[in-house]
TORKOL-4160 file (C-alpha; in steps of 0.2 Angstrom, whole numbers, padded with zeros to 4 digits, m for minus):
292
<pt num="1" X="m0108" Y="m0054" Z="0032"/>
<pt num="2" X="m0101" Y="m0055" Z="0015"/>
<pt num="3" X="m0109" Y="m0040" Z="0006"/>
<pt num="4" X="m0107" Y="m0031" Z="0022"/>
<pt num="5" X="m0088" Y="m0034" Z="0021"/>
<pt num="6" X="m0082" Y="m0034" Z="0002"/>
<pt num="7" X="m0094" Y="m0013" Z="0007"/>
<pt num="8" X="m0081" Y="m0011" Z="0020"/>
<pt num="9" X="m0066" Y="m0015" Z="0008"/>
<pt num="10" X="m0074" Y="m0003" Z="m0005"/>
<pt num="11" X="m0073" Y="0010" Z="0010"/>
<pt num="12" X="m0058" Y="0007" Z="0012"/>
<pt num="13" X="m0048" Y="0006" Z="m0005"/>
<pt num="14" X="m0058" Y="0023" Z="m0006"/>
<pt num="15" X="m0049" Y="0029" Z="0010"/>
<pt num="16" X="m0034" Y="0022" Z="0003"/>
<pt num="17" X="m0034" Y="0032" Z="m0014"/>
<pt num="18" X="m0041" Y="0048" Z="m0006"/>
<pt num="19" X="m0025" Y="0047" Z="0006"/>
<pt num="20" X="m0015" Y="0047" Z="m0009"/>
<pt num="21" X="m0022" Y="0067" Z="m0010"/>
<pt num="22" X="m0015" Y="0070" Z="0008"/>
<pt num="23" X="0002" Y="0062" Z="0000"/>
<pt num="24" X="0003" Y="0075" Z="m0014"/>
<pt num="25" X="0001" Y="0092" Z="m0004"/>
<pt num="26" X="0013" Y="0085" Z="0007"/>
<pt num="27" X="0026" Y="0082" Z="m0007"/>
<pt num="28" X="0021" Y="0099" Z="m0014"/>
<pt num="29" X="0026" Y="0108" Z="0003"/>
<pt num="30" X="0041" Y="0093" Z="m0001"/>
<pt num="31" X="0041" Y="0085" Z="0016"/>
<pt num="32" X="0041" Y="0066" Z="0018"/>
<pt num="33" X="0050" Y="0059" Z="0033"/>
<pt num="34" X="0040" Y="0071" Z="0043"/>
<pt num="35" X="0026" Y="0070" Z="0034"/>
<pt num="36" X="0027" Y="0051" Z="0036"/>
<pt num="37" X="0034" Y="0049" Z="0055"/>
<pt num="38" X="0020" Y="0060" Z="0062"/>
<pt num="39" X="0007" Y="0052" Z="0052"/>
<pt num="40" X="0013" Y="0035" Z="0054"/>
<pt num="41" X="0015" Y="0038" Z="0075"/>
<pt num="42" X="m0001" Y="0047" Z="0077"/>
<pt num="43" X="m0011" Y="0031" Z="0068"/>
<pt num="44" X="m0002" Y="0019" Z="0082"/>
<pt num="45" X="m0005" Y="0031" Z="0097"/>
<pt num="46" X="m0024" Y="0029" Z="0089"/>
<pt num="47" X="m0024" Y="0012" Z="0088"/>
<pt num="48" X="m0018" Y="0006" Z="0105"/>
<pt num="49" X="m0037" Y="0008" Z="0116"/>
<pt num="50" X="m0039" Y="m0007" Z="0100"/>
<pt num="51" X="m0025" Y="m0019" Z="0110"/>
<pt num="52" X="m0035" Y="m0031" Z="0121"/>
<pt num="53" X="m0030" Y="m0027" Z="0138"/>
<pt num="54" X="m0018" Y="m0037" Z="0150"/>
<pt num="55" X="m0011" Y="m0047" Z="0133"/>
<pt num="56" X="0010" Y="m0050" Z="0134"/>
<pt num="57" X="0019" Y="m0047" Z="0117"/>
<pt num="58" X="0029" Y="m0061" Z="0115"/>
<pt num="59" X="0050" Y="m0056" Z="0110"/>
<pt num="60" X="0045" Y="m0066" Z="0093"/>
<pt num="61" X="0035" Y="m0053" Z="0090"/>
<pt num="62" X="0044" Y="m0038" Z="0094"/>
<pt num="63" X="0054" Y="m0046" Z="0085"/>
<pt num="64" X="0047" Y="m0049" Z="0069"/>
<pt num="65" X="0036" Y="m0031" Z="0072"/>
<pt num="66" X="0056" Y="m0022" Z="0072"/>
<pt num="67" X="0058" Y="m0030" Z="0056"/>
<pt num="68" X="0041" Y="m0027" Z="0048"/>
<pt num="69" X="0045" Y="m0009" Z="0054"/>
<pt num="70" X="0060" Y="m0007" Z="0045"/>
<pt num="71" X="0051" Y="m0013" Z="0030"/>
<pt num="72" X="0038" Y="m0002" Z="0031"/>
<pt num="73" X="0047" Y="0014" Z="0033"/>
<pt num="74" X="0059" Y="0011" Z="0017"/>
<pt num="75" X="0042" Y="0007" Z="0009"/>
<pt num="76" X="0034" Y="0022" Z="0013"/>
<pt num="77" X="0049" Y="0033" Z="0011"/>
<pt num="78" X="0054" Y="0029" Z="m0006"/>
<pt num="79" X="0034" Y="0031" Z="m0009"/>
<pt num="80" X="0034" Y="0048" Z="m0001"/>
<pt num="81" X="0053" Y="0054" Z="m0011"/>
<pt num="82" X="0044" Y="0047" Z="m0027"/>
<pt num="83" X="0031" Y="0058" Z="m0025"/>
<pt num="84" X="0040" Y="0073" Z="m0026"/>
<pt num="85" X="0046" Y="0070" Z="m0044"/>
<pt num="86" X="0028" Y="0062" Z="m0050"/>
<pt num="87" X="0009" Y="0063" Z="m0051"/>
<pt num="88" X="m0002" Y="0054" Z="m0038"/>
<pt num="89" X="m0008" Y="0044" Z="m0053"/>
<pt num="90" X="0007" Y="0036" Z="m0055"/>
<pt num="91" X="0010" Y="0033" Z="m0038"/>
<pt num="92" X="m0004" Y="0024" Z="m0036"/>
<pt num="93" X="m0007" Y="0014" Z="m0048"/>
<pt num="94" X="0017" Y="0010" Z="m0050"/>
<pt num="95" X="0011" Y="0006" Z="m0028"/>
<pt num="96" X="m0003" Y="m0008" Z="m0034"/>
<pt num="97" X="0013" Y="m0016" Z="m0042"/>
<pt num="98" X="0016" Y="m0024" Z="m0025"/>
<pt num="99" X="0001" Y="m0037" Z="m0031"/>
<pt num="100" X="0013" Y="m0044" Z="m0048"/>
<pt num="101" X="0030" Y="m0045" Z="m0035"/>
<pt num="102" X="0021" Y="m0054" Z="m0020"/>
<pt num="103" X="0022" Y="m0069" Z="m0030"/>
<pt num="104" X="0040" Y="m0071" Z="m0035"/>
<pt num="105" X="0047" Y="m0062" Z="m0018"/>
<pt num="106" X="0038" Y="m0081" Z="m0012"/>
<pt num="107" X="0047" Y="m0089" Z="m0021"/>
<pt num="108" X="0065" Y="m0082" Z="m0020"/>
<pt num="109" X="0061" Y="m0080" Z="m0002"/>
<pt num="110" X="0050" Y="m0097" Z="0001"/>
<pt num="111" X="0051" Y="m0106" Z="m0012"/>
<pt num="112" X="0035" Y="m0105" Z="m0017"/>
<pt num="113" X="0035" Y="m0105" Z="m0038"/>
<pt num="114" X="0026" Y="m0093" Z="m0045"/>
<pt num="115" X="0009" Y="m0097" Z="m0057"/>
<pt num="116" X="0011" Y="m0096" Z="m0075"/>
<pt num="117" X="m0002" Y="m0081" Z="m0072"/>
<pt num="118" X="0011" Y="m0073" Z="m0064"/>
<pt num="119" X="0023" Y="m0073" Z="m0076"/>
<pt num="120" X="0009" Y="m0064" Z="m0089"/>
<pt num="121" X="0003" Y="m0052" Z="m0075"/>
<pt num="122" X="0022" Y="m0045" Z="m0077"/>
<pt num="123" X="0026" Y="m0043" Z="m0093"/>
<pt num="124" X="0008" Y="m0034" Z="m0095"/>
<pt num="125" X="0014" Y="m0022" Z="m0079"/>
<pt num="126" X="0033" Y="m0018" Z="m0089"/>
<pt num="127" X="0023" Y="m0010" Z="m0104"/>
<pt num="128" X="0009" Y="m0004" Z="m0091"/>
<pt num="129" X="0022" Y="0005" Z="m0081"/>
<pt num="130" X="0031" Y="0012" Z="m0096"/>
<pt num="131" X="0019" Y="0019" Z="m0106"/>
<pt num="132" X="0011" Y="0027" Z="m0090"/>
<pt num="133" X="0030" Y="0033" Z="m0082"/>
<pt num="134" X="0036" Y="0042" Z="m0102"/>
<pt num="135" X="0020" Y="0039" Z="m0111"/>
<pt num="136" X="0029" Y="0033" Z="m0123"/>
<pt num="137" X="0047" Y="0038" Z="m0125"/>
<pt num="138" X="0061" Y="0032" Z="m0118"/>
<pt num="139" X="0064" Y="0042" Z="m0103"/>
<pt num="140" X="0062" Y="0035" Z="m0085"/>
<pt num="141" X="0059" Y="0050" Z="m0073"/>
<pt num="142" X="0066" Y="0048" Z="m0057"/>
<pt num="143" X="0048" Y="0049" Z="m0045"/>
<pt num="144" X="0041" Y="0034" Z="m0055"/>
<pt num="145" X="0057" Y="0024" Z="m0054"/>
<pt num="146" X="0054" Y="0029" Z="m0032"/>
<pt num="147" X="0035" Y="0022" Z="m0036"/>
<pt num="148" X="0042" Y="0005" Z="m0042"/>
<pt num="149" X="0057" Y="0001" Z="m0030"/>
<pt num="150" X="0044" Y="0005" Z="m0018"/>
<pt num="151" X="0032" Y="m0008" Z="m0022"/>
<pt num="152" X="0046" Y="m0019" Z="m0021"/>
<pt num="153" X="0046" Y="m0014" Z="m0004"/>
<pt num="154" X="0026" Y="m0017" Z="0001"/>
<pt num="155" X="0026" Y="m0031" Z="m0009"/>
<pt num="156" X="0041" Y="m0037" Z="0004"/>
<pt num="157" X="0030" Y="m0033" Z="0020"/>
<pt num="158" X="0015" Y="m0041" Z="0013"/>
<pt num="159" X="0024" Y="m0057" Z="0014"/>
<pt num="160" X="0029" Y="m0055" Z="0029"/>
<pt num="161" X="0013" Y="m0049" Z="0036"/>
<pt num="162" X="0005" Y="m0065" Z="0029"/>
<pt num="163" X="0020" Y="m0076" Z="0035"/>
<pt num="164" X="0023" Y="m0070" Z="0053"/>
<pt num="165" X="0010" Y="m0058" Z="0059"/>
<pt num="166" X="m0003" Y="m0071" Z="0058"/>
<pt num="167" X="0006" Y="m0080" Z="0069"/>
<pt num="168" X="0000" Y="m0063" Z="0080"/>
<pt num="169" X="m0015" Y="m0052" Z="0086"/>
<pt num="170" X="m0016" Y="m0041" Z="0074"/>
<pt num="171" X="m0018" Y="m0024" Z="0083"/>
<pt num="172" X="m0003" Y="m0023" Z="0093"/>
<pt num="173" X="0006" Y="m0029" Z="0079"/>
<pt num="174" X="0002" Y="m0016" Z="0067"/>
<pt num="175" X="0004" Y="m0002" Z="0081"/>
<pt num="176" X="0017" Y="m0007" Z="0085"/>
<pt num="177" X="0029" Y="m0008" Z="0069"/>
<pt num="178" X="0016" Y="0006" Z="0064"/>
<pt num="179" X="0028" Y="0016" Z="0078"/>
<pt num="180" X="0043" Y="0010" Z="0069"/>
<pt num="181" X="0041" Y="0014" Z="0054"/>
<pt num="182" X="0037" Y="0030" Z="0061"/>
<pt num="183" X="0052" Y="0033" Z="0075"/>
<pt num="184" X="0065" Y="0028" Z="0059"/>
<pt num="185" X="0056" Y="0038" Z="0048"/>
<pt num="186" X="0054" Y="0056" Z="0060"/>
<pt num="187" X="0072" Y="0052" Z="0063"/>
<pt num="188" X="0077" Y="0055" Z="0048"/>
<pt num="189" X="0066" Y="0067" Z="0048"/>
<pt num="190" X="0077" Y="0077" Z="0059"/>
<pt num="191" X="0093" Y="0076" Z="0051"/>
<pt num="192" X="0084" Y="0079" Z="0031"/>
<pt num="193" X="0070" Y="0093" Z="0035"/>
<pt num="194" X="0063" Y="0103" Z="0045"/>
<pt num="195" X="0051" Y="0104" Z="0061"/>
<pt num="196" X="0043" Y="0121" Z="0052"/>
<pt num="197" X="0039" Y="0111" Z="0038"/>
<pt num="198" X="0023" Y="0103" Z="0044"/>
<pt num="199" X="0016" Y="0116" Z="0050"/>
<pt num="200" X="0006" Y="0124" Z="0037"/>
<pt num="201" X="m0012" Y="0120" Z="0038"/>
<pt num="202" X="m0017" Y="0111" Z="0022"/>
<pt num="203" X="m0002" Y="0101" Z="0026"/>
<pt num="204" X="m0010" Y="0099" Z="0049"/>
<pt num="205" X="m0025" Y="0094" Z="0039"/>
<pt num="206" X="m0018" Y="0079" Z="0027"/>
<pt num="207" X="m0009" Y="0070" Z="0043"/>
<pt num="208" X="m0025" Y="0069" Z="0053"/>
<pt num="209" X="m0034" Y="0059" Z="0037"/>
<pt num="210" X="m0017" Y="0053" Z="0034"/>
<pt num="211" X="m0016" Y="0046" Z="0052"/>
<pt num="212" X="m0032" Y="0042" Z="0057"/>
<pt num="213" X="m0043" Y="0037" Z="0044"/>
<pt num="214" X="m0028" Y="0030" Z="0028"/>
<pt num="215" X="m0018" Y="0018" Z="0043"/>
<pt num="216" X="m0029" Y="0022" Z="0056"/>
<pt num="217" X="m0048" Y="0019" Z="0051"/>
<pt num="218" X="m0041" Y="0009" Z="0033"/>
<pt num="219" X="m0029" Y="0000" Z="0044"/>
<pt num="220" X="m0044" Y="m0008" Z="0057"/>
<pt num="221" X="m0060" Y="m0009" Z="0044"/>
<pt num="222" X="m0044" Y="m0022" Z="0034"/>
<pt num="223" X="m0043" Y="m0034" Z="0046"/>
<pt num="224" X="m0063" Y="m0037" Z="0049"/>
<pt num="225" X="m0068" Y="m0036" Z="0029"/>
<pt num="226" X="m0055" Y="m0049" Z="0025"/>
<pt num="227" X="m0062" Y="m0060" Z="0039"/>
<pt num="228" X="m0076" Y="m0061" Z="0032"/>
<pt num="229" X="m0073" Y="m0061" Z="0012"/>
<pt num="230" X="m0063" Y="m0076" Z="0003"/>
<pt num="231" X="m0045" Y="m0067" Z="m0001"/>
<pt num="232" X="m0047" Y="m0064" Z="m0020"/>
<pt num="233" X="m0064" Y="m0053" Z="m0017"/>
<pt num="234" X="m0053" Y="m0043" Z="m0003"/>
<pt num="235" X="m0033" Y="m0044" Z="m0015"/>
<pt num="236" X="m0049" Y="m0035" Z="m0029"/>
<pt num="237" X="m0055" Y="m0020" Z="m0022"/>
<pt num="238" X="m0044" Y="m0014" Z="m0012"/>
<pt num="239" X="m0035" Y="m0014" Z="m0029"/>
<pt num="240" X="m0048" Y="m0003" Z="m0035"/>
<pt num="241" X="m0037" Y="0010" Z="m0023"/>
<pt num="242" X="m0026" Y="0018" Z="m0036"/>
<pt num="243" X="m0041" Y="0020" Z="m0050"/>
<pt num="244" X="m0048" Y="0030" Z="m0035"/>
<pt num="245" X="m0028" Y="0040" Z="m0032"/>
<pt num="246" X="m0030" Y="0045" Z="m0051"/>
<pt num="247" X="m0048" Y="0052" Z="m0049"/>
<pt num="248" X="m0046" Y="0058" Z="m0033"/>
<pt num="249" X="m0028" Y="0068" Z="m0040"/>
<pt num="250" X="m0037" Y="0073" Z="m0054"/>
<pt num="251" X="m0050" Y="0081" Z="m0043"/>
<pt num="252" X="m0043" Y="0088" Z="m0029"/>
<pt num="253" X="m0026" Y="0092" Z="m0040"/>
<pt num="254" X="m0029" Y="0092" Z="m0055"/>
<pt num="255" X="m0017" Y="0083" Z="m0061"/>
<pt num="256" X="m0022" Y="0074" Z="m0075"/>
<pt num="257" X="m0016" Y="0060" Z="m0087"/>
<pt num="258" X="m0012" Y="0060" Z="m0106"/>
<pt num="259" X="m0024" Y="0043" Z="m0118"/>
<pt num="260" X="m0004" Y="0034" Z="m0120"/>
<pt num="261" X="m0005" Y="0035" Z="m0100"/>
<pt num="262" X="m0022" Y="0033" Z="m0094"/>
<pt num="263" X="m0018" Y="0014" Z="m0107"/>
<pt num="264" X="m0003" Y="0012" Z="m0096"/>
<pt num="265" X="m0013" Y="0010" Z="m0078"/>
<pt num="266" X="m0028" Y="0000" Z="m0088"/>
<pt num="267" X="m0012" Y="m0008" Z="m0092"/>
<pt num="268" X="m0008" Y="m0011" Z="m0077"/>
<pt num="269" X="m0025" Y="m0013" Z="m0067"/>
<pt num="270" X="m0027" Y="m0030" Z="m0079"/>
<pt num="271" X="m0012" Y="m0036" Z="m0074"/>
<pt num="272" X="m0014" Y="m0035" Z="m0058"/>
<pt num="273" X="m0034" Y="m0046" Z="m0061"/>
<pt num="274" X="m0019" Y="m0058" Z="m0071"/>
<pt num="275" X="m0009" Y="m0060" Z="m0052"/>
<pt num="276" X="m0026" Y="m0065" Z="m0044"/>
<pt num="277" X="m0034" Y="m0072" Z="m0055"/>
<pt num="278" X="m0025" Y="m0089" Z="m0052"/>
<pt num="279" X="m0034" Y="m0085" Z="m0033"/>
<pt num="280" X="m0053" Y="m0089" Z="m0043"/>
<pt num="281" X="m0048" Y="m0105" Z="m0050"/>
<pt num="282" X="m0043" Y="m0111" Z="m0035"/>
<pt num="283" X="m0060" Y="m0107" Z="m0026"/>
<pt num="284" X="m0069" Y="m0115" Z="m0042"/>
<pt num="285" X="m0058" Y="m0131" Z="m0039"/>
<pt num="286" X="m0062" Y="m0129" Z="m0023"/>
<pt num="287" X="m0079" Y="m0128" Z="m0024"/>
<pt num="288" X="m0079" Y="m0144" Z="m0038"/>
<pt num="289" X="m0069" Y="m0155" Z="m0022"/>
<pt num="290" X="m0080" Y="m0150" Z="m0010"/>
<pt num="291" X="m0096" Y="m0156" Z="m0022"/>
<pt num="292" X="m0088" Y="m0173" Z="m0024"/>
């Protein structure tokens, strides 16, 4: 069962990584909010048939779906607008910084002191992000800065889901806060963009891929997979999303990186691994305790 779960999570990482290409396509057409809005609202509709029949949604769930939806709106908006000004590879790896930022948000919000490895991970991630964004020059690109800001909101989204969404039925919560995020994106898009921007066939294909596979199926597989494999396994496997984003961007969009930027990617990936390493030591400690 665990092997099957790991394989499914690997599939999710491939889906999410390649989905950055769909965002890159939307970036080429300079459409962000409408693209996000339609994608997330469509994904919310796809999940509705999987919600248990007859269940009643409590007021507290509505409240946290609203909070999570607003956070997801900011995360997706900054991520997609950032892709206007940067490469898919940059977006993928800089977004993965959420794993590094999460412990510090838990510290600020819940007084959960970060592990010493988190400090090391942050320093490494800063170096890696600098190399990736600037190619060694003292110039931070607008798109990369937006991706970093977005990764902070992805981390906040992760914290809210972990601390509060876990108390509610998962599919209904996902569908609800996806719709809220999509509705907010779409609302902004009606003022900032033009509906005709969604008509190109490649863009419609990108919307369908992202809604059905990346958000709809990807989320469903993630939920099932994480129930049958340790959290550290899940985090490390899903972290491969950034690697597949680089590969997909190179193959599908012809986007390449300089050697120093590849070094930055490697450093960021190592930082993410280090940020998860404390989980390995905890599992090893638990096994030792159980064996006594």
